[in-house]
C-alpha positions in Angstrom: -22.1 -5.1 -5.5 -22.7 -6.0 -9.2 -23.1 -3.7 -12.2 -24.8 -5.1 -15.3 -24.3 -3.1 -18.6 -25.4 -5.8 -21.0 -28.5 -8.0 -21.2 -28.2 -10.3 -18.2 -30.0 -13.2 -16.5 -29.1 -14.1 -12.9 -30.2 -17.4 -11.5 -30.1 -17.4 -7.6 -30.0 -20.6 -5.6 -32.5 -21.2 -2.8 -31.9 -19.0 0.2 -29.7 -16.5 -1.7 -30.6 -12.9 -0.7 -31.2 -11.2 -4.1 -33.1 -8.0 -3.1 -33.3 -5.1 -2.8 -32.6 -4.1 -6.4 -31.1 -0.7 -6.5 -31.2 1.0 -9.8 -28.7 3.8 -10.2 -29.0 4.7 -13.9 -31.1 3.6 -16.8 -30.5 4.6 -20.4 -32.7 2.0 -22.0 -35.9 0.2 -21.0 -35.3 -2.7 -18.6 -37.3 -5.3 -16.7 -36.8 -7.1 -13.4 -38.8 -10.4 -13.4 -39.0 -12.9 -10.5 -40.0 -16.4 -11.6 -40.9 -19.2 -9.2 -41.3 -22.7 -10.7 -42.1 -24.6 -7.5 -45.6 -23.4 -6.9 -44.7 -21.9 -3.5 -43.1 -18.5 -3.3 -41.5 -17.5 0.0 -39.6 -14.2 0.2 -38.5 -13.6 3.8 -37.0 -10.2 4.5 -33.2 -10.1 4.9 -31.5 -7.1 6.4 -28.9 -5.6 4.0 -25.9 -3.6 5.2 -24.2 -1.6 2.5 -20.4 -1.9 2.5 
């Protein structure tokens, strides 16, 4: 679990499960952008168990 309260960029290595994004509270506008530089985008579903 991670909480970001300042402008943040997260770079995830290949195979790192990085979704679902759960937004609990928003005071200011924000954006979530996925960028793929390889030309192929593969997002297999990974089951997530909340702790």
